[in-house]
C-alpha positions, 0 to 999 in steps of 0.5 A, spaced: 479 479 477 487 481 477 488 487 478 495 492 479 495 498 484 500 503 485 500 506 492 504 511 496 503 512 503 504 520 506 504 520 514 503 527 516 505 530 523 511 526 524 518 527 525 520 520 521 516 517 516 519 510 515 516 507 521 509 509 519 511 506 512 514 500 514 507 498 518 504 499 512 508 494 507 508 489 513 500 489 513 500 489 505 505 483 505 501 479 510 495 479 504 500 474 501 501 479 495 506 480 490 509 486 493 514 491 490 516 497 494 520 503 490 523 509 493 516 513 492 511 508 491 509 501 492 506 496 487 502 491 489 498 486 485 493 480 486 485 479 486 481 485 486 478 484 493 485 482 496 488 488 493 483 493 497 483 489 503 490 490 503 490 497 502 485 498 507 490 494 513 495 499 510 492 505 511 489 502 518 496 501 521 499 507 519 493 511 521 496 513 529 497 520 526 494 523 520 495 519 513 494 521 506 494 514 502 494 515 494 492 509 490 492 508 483 488 501 481 488 498 474 485 491 471 488 493 464 496 494 466 500 488 466 502 484 472 509 483 472 
């Protein structure tokens, strides 16, 4: 099943957000999925299991400190 996902990652207790967000984006991109980073959230699409594995890797890669990951996953939204 193909899905699309919008997710946002919020590192907590850090002076700069960029390094952890960049690690998370690299982790998602390593899965070979379609990734569209945006200023407030990232869109990723592909097979269900691959998308969830990519989200788990994104979370792990940014979890050196506290982190919040918010995701919305749909099998009904068109994949661009």
